[in-house]
C-alpha positions as CSV (number, residue, x, y, z in Angstrom):
1,M,11.0,19.6,31.6
2,K,13.7,19.1,29.0
3,K,13.1,20.8,25.6
4,V,14.0,19.4,22.2
5,K,14.0,21.2,18.9
6,I,12.8,19.5,15.8
7,A,12.3,20.6,12.1
8,L,9.6,19.7,9.6
9,L,10.4,19.3,6.0
10,G,7.1,20.2,4.4
11,L,3.8,21.7,5.6
12,G,1.3,20.1,3.3
13,N,-1.4,17.7,4.4
14,V,0.7,15.5,6.7
15,G,3.0,18.3,7.9
16,R,-0.1,20.3,9.0
17,G,-1.4,17.3,10.8
18,V,1.9,16.8,12.7
19,Y,2.0,20.5,13.7
20,N,-1.6,20.5,14.9
21,I,-1.1,17.3,17.0
22,L,2.0,18.7,18.6
23,I,0.0,21.8,19.6
24,K,-3.3,20.1,20.5
25,N,-1.8,17.3,22.5
26,K,1.2,19.1,23.9
27,E,0.6,18.1,27.6
28,E,0.1,14.4,26.8
29,I,3.1,14.4,24.5
30,M,5.3,16.0,27.2
31,K,4.2,13.4,29.8
32,R,4.8,10.5,27.5
33,S,8.1,11.6,26.0
34,G,9.7,13.4,28.9
35,Y,10.3,16.4,26.6
36,E,8.7,19.6,25.5
37,I,8.9,19.5,21.7
38,E,9.6,22.8,19.9
39,V,9.1,23.0,16.2
40,S,12.1,25.2,15.5
41,K,12.0,25.4,11.7
42,I,9.6,24.3,8.9
43,L,10.9,24.0,5.3
44,V,8.4,25.3,2.7
45,R,8.6,26.1,-1.0
46,S,7.0,29.5,-0.5
47,L,6.7,31.9,2.4
48,D,3.6,33.5,1.1
49,K,1.2,30.5,0.7
50,Y,-1.5,30.0,3.4
51,R,-1.6,26.4,4.5
52,G,-4.7,26.2,6.7
53,V,-2.7,26.4,9.9
54,E,-1.4,29.4,11.9
55,V,2.4,29.2,12.0
56,S,4.8,32.0,12.9
57,N,6.7,33.3,9.9
58,D,9.8,33.3,12.1
59,I,10.0,29.5,11.9
60,L,9.3,29.2,8.2
61,T,12.2,28.9,5.8
62,T,12.8,28.1,2.1
63,N,16.5,27.2,2.7
64,F,17.4,23.8,4.0
65,D,20.7,25.1,5.2
66,D,18.9,26.9,8.0
67,I,18.0,23.5,9.3
68,I,21.1,21.5,8.6
69,N,23.4,24.1,10.1
70,D,21.4,24.4,13.3
71,D,23.0,22.0,15.8
72,S,20.2,22.6,18.3
73,I,17.8,20.8,16.0
74,K,18.0,17.1,17.0
75,I,15.2,15.5,14.9
76,V,14.3,16.1,11.2
77,V,10.8,15.1,10.2
78,E,10.4,14.6,6.5
79,V,6.8,14.9,5.3
80,M,7.3,16.4,1.8
81,G,7.1,13.2,-0.2
82,G,8.7,12.1,-3.4
83,I,12.3,10.9,-3.9
84,E,14.2,14.2,-4.5
85,P,15.0,16.5,-2.8
86,A,13.7,14.4,0.2
87,K,16.5,11.8,-0.2
88,E,19.2,14.5,-0.4
89,Y,17.8,16.3,2.7
90,I,17.6,13.1,4.7
91,L,21.1,12.0,3.9
92,R,22.5,15.5,4.7
93,A,20.6,15.5,8.0
94,I,21.9,12.1,8.9
95,E,25.5,13.2,8.1
96,K,24.9,16.0,10.7
97,N,23.8,13.3,13.3
98,K,20.2,14.3,13.3
99,H,17.6,11.6,13.9
100,I,15.1,11.0,11.2
101,V,11.3,10.5,11.0
102,T,9.7,10.0,7.6
103,A,6.3,9.1,6.1
104,N,7.8,8.7,2.6
105,K,6.9,5.2,1.3
106,M,8.1,5.9,-2.3
107,L,11.6,6.9,-1.0
108,L,11.9,3.9,1.4
109,A,10.6,1.4,-1.2
110,T,13.0,2.6,-3.9
111,E,16.0,4.1,-2.2
112,G,15.6,2.7,1.4
113,K,18.8,0.7,1.4
114,E,21.0,3.8,1.0
115,V,19.3,5.9,3.6
116,F,19.1,3.0,6.1
117,E,22.8,2.2,5.7
118,K,23.7,5.8,6.1
119,A,21.7,6.0,9.3
120,D,23.5,2.8,10.6
121,E,26.8,4.3,9.7
122,K,26.2,7.5,11.7
123,K,24.3,5.6,14.4
124,V,21.2,7.8,14.3
125,M,17.6,6.6,14.8
126,F,15.4,6.3,11.8
127,Q,11.6,5.9,12.2
128,Y,9.0,5.4,9.5
129,E,5.7,4.1,10.9
130,A,3.7,6.6,8.9
131,S,5.0,5.3,5.5
132,V,2.4,2.5,5.5
133,A,-1.3,2.6,6.3
134,G,-1.4,6.1,8.0
135,G,-2.4,5.9,11.6
136,I,-2.4,2.0,11.8
137,P,0.6,0.9,13.9
138,I,1.7,-1.8,11.5
139,I,5.4,-1.1,11.2
140,N,6.0,-1.2,14.9
141,S,3.8,-4.2,15.3
142,I,5.9,-6.2,12.9
143,N,9.2,-4.8,14.1
144,E,8.4,-5.3,17.8
145,N,5.2,-7.1,18.8
146,L,5.3,-9.9,16.3
147,T,9.0,-10.7,16.4
148,A,8.3,-14.1,18.2
149,N,6.5,-15.2,15.1
150,K,7.3,-16.5,11.6
151,I,4.9,-14.5,9.4
152,N,3.4,-16.8,6.8
153,E,1.0,-14.5,5.0
154,L,0.1,-10.8,4.8
155,Y,-2.9,-9.4,3.0
156,G,-3.5,-5.6,2.9
157,I,-6.0,-3.0,1.8
158,V,-3.4,-0.3,2.0
159,N,-4.7,2.4,-0.4
160,G,-7.7,4.4,0.7
161,T,-8.4,5.9,-2.7
162,T,-8.8,2.6,-4.5
163,N,-10.8,1.1,-1.6
164,Y,-13.2,4.1,-1.7
165,I,-13.7,3.7,-5.5
166,L,-14.3,0.0,-5.3
167,S,-16.6,0.4,-2.3
168,K,-18.8,2.9,-4.2
169,M,-18.8,0.7,-7.3
170,E,-19.8,-2.3,-5.2
171,L,-22.5,-0.7,-3.0
172,E,-24.0,1.8,-5.5
173,G,-23.3,0.2,-8.9
174,L,-21.4,3.3,-10.1
175,E,-18.9,3.4,-13.0
176,F,-15.2,3.7,-12.3
177,D,-14.8,7.1,-14.0
178,D,-17.7,8.6,-12.1
179,V,-16.5,7.5,-8.7
180,L,-13.0,8.7,-9.5
181,E,-14.2,12.2,-10.2
182,E,-16.2,12.1,-7.0
183,A,-13.1,10.9,-5.1
184,K,-11.1,13.9,-6.5
185,E,-13.8,16.3,-5.4
186,K,-13.8,14.9,-1.9
187,G,-10.0,15.0,-1.7
188,Y,-9.6,11.2,-1.6
189,A,-7.8,11.2,-5.0
190,E,-5.1,13.4,-6.4
191,A,-5.5,15.5,-9.5
192,D,-3.3,12.9,-11.1
193,P,-4.5,9.6,-9.5
194,T,-2.1,7.3,-11.3
195,S,-0.1,6.2,-8.3
196,D,-3.2,5.1,-6.5
197,I,-5.4,3.6,-9.3
198,E,-2.6,1.8,-11.1
199,G,-1.4,0.2,-7.8
200,Y,2.0,2.0,-7.4
201,D,1.2,3.3,-4.0
202,A,0.2,-0.2,-2.7
203,Q,3.3,-1.6,-4.4
204,Y,5.6,0.7,-2.5
205,K,3.9,-0.2,0.8
206,L,4.0,-3.9,0.2
207,A,7.7,-3.8,-0.5
208,I,8.3,-2.1,2.9
209,L,6.0,-4.5,4.7
210,S,7.5,-7.6,3.0
211,A,11.0,-6.7,3.9
212,L,10.1,-6.4,7.5
213,S,7.8,-9.4,7.6
214,F,10.1,-11.9,6.0
215,G,13.5,-10.5,7.0
216,T,14.9,-10.0,3.6
217,K,15.8,-7.3,1.1
218,I,13.0,-6.5,-1.3
219,S,13.2,-4.5,-4.5
220,V,10.0,-2.7,-5.4
221,D,10.4,-4.3,-8.9
222,D,10.0,-7.7,-7.2
223,V,6.4,-6.8,-6.4
224,Y,3.9,-7.6,-9.2
225,R,1.4,-4.8,-9.8
226,E,-2.0,-4.3,-11.4
227,G,-4.4,-1.4,-10.9
228,I,-8.2,-1.2,-10.8
229,T,-9.0,0.7,-14.0
230,K,-10.4,-2.5,-15.7
231,I,-13.0,-3.2,-13.0
232,K,-16.6,-2.7,-14.2
233,P,-19.9,-2.7,-12.2
234,I,-20.8,-5.9,-14.0
235,D,-17.7,-7.5,-12.4
236,M,-19.0,-6.4,-9.0
237,K,-22.3,-7.9,-9.8
238,Y,-20.8,-11.3,-10.7
239,A,-18.6,-11.2,-7.6
240,S,-21.8,-10.7,-5.5
241,D,-23.4,-13.6,-7.3
242,F,-20.5,-15.8,-6.3
243,N,-20.7,-14.4,-2.7
244,M,-17.5,-12.5,-3.1
245,S,-16.2,-8.9,-3.0
246,I,-13.5,-7.2,-5.1
247,K,-10.6,-5.4,-3.3
248,L,-7.2,-4.1,-4.4
249,L,-5.1,-6.4,-2.3
250,A,-1.4,-6.3,-1.4
251,I,-0.5,-9.9,-0.9
252,A,2.7,-11.4,0.5
253,K,3.2,-15.1,1.3
254,E,6.2,-17.3,2.1
255,N,6.2,-21.0,1.3
256,N,9.4,-23.0,1.7
257,G,11.6,-20.0,1.6
258,E,10.0,-18.6,-1.6
259,L,8.0,-15.4,-1.6
260,E,4.9,-14.3,-3.5
261,L,4.6,-10.5,-3.7
262,R,1.7,-9.1,-5.7
263,V,-0.7,-6.2,-5.8
264,H,-3.9,-6.6,-7.9
265,P,-7.7,-6.6,-7.8
266,T,-8.8,-9.7,-6.0
267,M,-12.1,-11.5,-5.5
268,I,-12.4,-12.6,-1.9
269,P,-15.1,-14.4,0.1
270,E,-17.7,-11.9,1.5
271,T,-17.3,-13.6,4.8
272,H,-13.7,-12.6,5.2
273,P,-13.0,-9.6,7.4
274,L,-11.2,-7.8,4.6
275,A,-14.4,-7.9,2.5
276,N,-16.1,-5.6,5.0
277,V,-13.5,-2.9,4.9
278,Y,-15.2,0.0,3.0
279,D,-14.7,3.6,2.1
280,S,-11.2,5.0,2.5
281,F,-10.3,2.7,5.4
282,N,-7.2,0.5,5.4
283,A,-6.8,-3.0,6.9
284,I,-3.9,-5.4,7.1
285,F,-4.5,-9.1,7.8
286,I,-1.5,-11.1,9.1
287,N,-1.0,-14.8,9.9
288,G,1.8,-15.6,12.2
289,N,2.8,-19.2,13.1
290,A,2.4,-18.5,16.8
291,V,-0.2,-15.8,17.1
292,G,-2.5,-17.0,14.4
293,D,-4.6,-14.5,12.5
294,L,-4.6,-10.8,13.3
295,M,-6.2,-7.8,11.5
296,F,-5.2,-4.1,11.9
297,Y,-7.9,-1.7,10.8
298,G,-8.2,2.1,10.6
299,K,-7.7,5.3,8.7
300,G,-4.9,4.8,6.2
301,A,-4.5,8.4,5.2
302,G,-5.3,11.9,6.1
303,D,-3.5,14.7,8.0
304,M,-4.4,13.6,11.5
305,P,-4.1,9.8,11.3
306,T,-0.8,10.0,9.4
307,G,0.3,12.8,11.6
308,S,-0.5,10.6,14.6
309,A,2.0,8.0,13.4
310,V,4.7,10.6,12.7
311,V,4.4,12.1,16.2
312,S,4.5,8.6,17.7
313,D,7.8,8.1,15.9
314,I,9.1,11.4,17.4
315,I,8.1,10.2,20.9
316,S,9.7,6.8,20.3
317,I,13.1,8.5,19.5
318,L,12.8,10.8,22.5
319,R,12.2,7.8,24.8
320,K,15.4,6.2,23.6
321,N,17.5,9.2,24.6
322,I,18.4,11.4,21.6
323,D,21.9,12.2,23.0
324,T,23.2,8.7,22.7
325,K,24.3,6.8,19.6
326,N,21.8,4.3,18.2
327,E,23.5,0.8,18.5
328,N,20.5,-1.0,17.0
329,P,21.0,-0.9,13.2
330,V,18.1,-0.3,10.9
331,V,19.6,-2.7,8.4
332,K,20.0,-5.9,10.3
333,D,23.0,-8.2,9.7
334,N,21.0,-11.4,9.9
335,L,18.8,-10.9,6.8
336,W,17.9,-14.0,4.8
337,N,18.2,-14.3,1.1
338,K,14.8,-15.4,-0.3
339,N,13.7,-15.9,-3.9
340,V,10.6,-14.1,-5.1
341,K,8.4,-16.1,-7.4
342,S,7.7,-15.0,-10.9
343,I,4.0,-14.1,-11.3
344,D,3.9,-16.9,-13.9
345,D,4.5,-19.5,-11.2
346,V,1.9,-18.2,-8.8
347,E,-1.2,-20.3,-8.4
348,S,-4.7,-19.0,-8.0
349,R,-8.2,-19.4,-9.0
350,Y,-9.4,-17.0,-11.7
351,Y,-12.6,-15.2,-12.8
352,I,-12.6,-14.7,-16.6
353,R,-15.2,-12.6,-18.4
354,L,-15.5,-13.0,-22.2
355,T,-17.7,-11.6,-24.9
356,V,-18.4,-14.3,-27.5
357,Q,-20.5,-15.0,-30.6
358,D,-23.8,-16.6,-29.7
359,K,-23.6,-19.7,-31.8
360,P,-23.2,-23.5,-31.4
361,G,-19.8,-24.9,-30.7
362,V,-18.2,-21.8,-29.1
363,L,-18.2,-23.1,-25.6
364,G,-16.7,-26.4,-26.8
365,Q,-13.8,-24.5,-28.4
366,I,-13.2,-22.6,-25.2
367,T,-13.2,-25.6,-22.9
368,T,-11.0,-27.5,-25.3
369,I,-8.3,-24.7,-25.2
370,F,-8.4,-24.6,-21.4
371,G,-8.3,-28.4,-21.1
372,S,-5.3,-28.6,-23.4
373,N,-3.5,-26.2,-21.1
374,R,-4.4,-28.3,-18.0
375,V,-6.7,-25.5,-16.7
376,S,-9.8,-27.0,-15.0
377,L,-13.0,-25.0,-15.1
378,K,-15.1,-25.0,-12.0
379,S,-18.1,-23.2,-13.5
380,V,-19.3,-21.5,-16.7
381,I,-22.1,-18.9,-16.7
382,Q,-23.7,-17.6,-19.9
383,K,-25.5,-14.3,-19.9
384,G,-27.1,-12.9,-23.1
385,R,-30.2,-11.3,-24.5
386,K,-31.8,-13.2,-27.4
387,H,-33.3,-9.9,-28.8
388,D,-29.8,-8.4,-29.1
389,D,-29.0,-8.0,-32.8
390,T,-25.3,-8.3,-32.2
391,L,-25.8,-12.0,-31.4
392,E,-23.1,-11.8,-28.7
393,V,-23.3,-13.1,-25.2
394,T,-21.2,-12.9,-22.0
395,L,-19.4,-15.9,-20.7
396,V,-18.1,-16.0,-17.2
397,L,-15.6,-18.7,-16.3
398,I,-14.3,-19.7,-12.8
399,T,-11.3,-21.9,-12.8
400,H,-9.9,-24.2,-10.2
401,K,-6.5,-23.3,-8.8
402,T,-3.9,-23.2,-11.5
403,K,-0.6,-21.4,-12.5
404,E,-0.7,-18.0,-14.0
405,A,1.4,-19.0,-16.9
406,L,-1.2,-21.6,-18.0
407,I,-4.0,-19.0,-17.8
408,N,-2.0,-16.6,-19.9
409,D,-1.2,-19.3,-22.5
410,S,-4.9,-20.2,-22.7
411,I,-6.0,-16.5,-23.1
412,D,-3.4,-16.1,-25.9
413,K,-5.1,-19.0,-27.8
414,L,-8.6,-17.7,-27.1
415,H,-7.6,-14.5,-28.9
416,D,-6.9,-16.5,-32.0
417,L,-10.6,-17.7,-32.1
418,R,-12.8,-15.6,-34.4
419,S,-15.8,-16.5,-32.2
420,I,-14.1,-14.6,-29.2
421,K,-15.0,-10.9,-29.5
422,S,-13.0,-9.8,-26.5
423,V,-11.5,-10.9,-23.2
424,E,-13.2,-8.3,-21.0
425,N,-11.5,-9.0,-17.6
426,I,-9.4,-11.5,-15.6
427,I,-9.5,-11.3,-11.8
428,R,-7.6,-13.5,-9.4
429,I,-9.6,-15.2,-6.6
430,E,-8.1,-15.6,-3.1
431,D,-9.7,-18.2,-0.9
432,F,-7.4,-17.8,2.1
433,S,-6.9,-21.5,2.4
């Protein structure tokens, strides 16, 4: 059996999963790859920290030069996260003709062009299945299995933290802040959960998926982003009344060569498969013009699911013969140039929740404003308590399909009305039609 030496950059949650899988499934991996894989070096920040896995001190190092200058190491596996020093280490490893496996969605979404082009220049293999949706094999499916299709639409629940929070709010009626604290205690959310709850993590992942799905270069700034911090239990209740569920969706669509790329809370029909994805699970729903509808479902994070995708990438490289130059470029020469729509031009239905004065004529003022902006209202629901001394009521509006810009203009005019106490929330509605 041939032996190959690899190096891990990082021994955190994902790195620990990779190491454990390589040990636990050693026989299966040898049979499927044709190699005995030896973890020769692991880059860590401190040699003294215990990481929940038994690793020989002989293979731990705090100096990246110990890896880069070892010509016997053929594959570098980056699982440290962040942009720097990960980017520097990957570029230096490529320069030394080492093949790369990474799980780093932030790096790929923001600096991917440079590292991909460097990999092409040096003709090394570059695998990144674990960068999106953990153990779900979505990257390879788009790159290989769906290449006969023109992908029309992609909808994804690609962040487990936000899906866990929204699931608890929907099923148990809990407040956002309470569920967030619970998610931190269970390890679903980081101490600083900003990247998850504000939609940045999903934004990075959608940029990667969109570039692959539509064969074009995507800047992460092209992806519109909103988080889930404004969602209240009352919004969940109204969604249920309308036979809908609220999910943080990553949405990508192509129509006549123009793309819609957006991440935001979305009301979806409770009959749609994505509405039944709960807890920290991920799911990606794809429509291809030949295959039709597909949904990929599974654990989107965690040491073992993500480690599974990383190890699969290592095996993929080994099956392609690590001693030959990679003649299949990561950055393809036949990319299309496609325009990304401004969010103002995107059309959707909308749920709008207002707090207004409980007096005659208010509803007429509101409908007049929407009508003057060519926004058609499908339904209006008034909820209020007559014994409430504030004399305020809740109005819930559901619009017909309309442009975002017209909604925003209408909301700006509503703010000018003294009878409107506050615009509590606006949530887009996706009908999948």
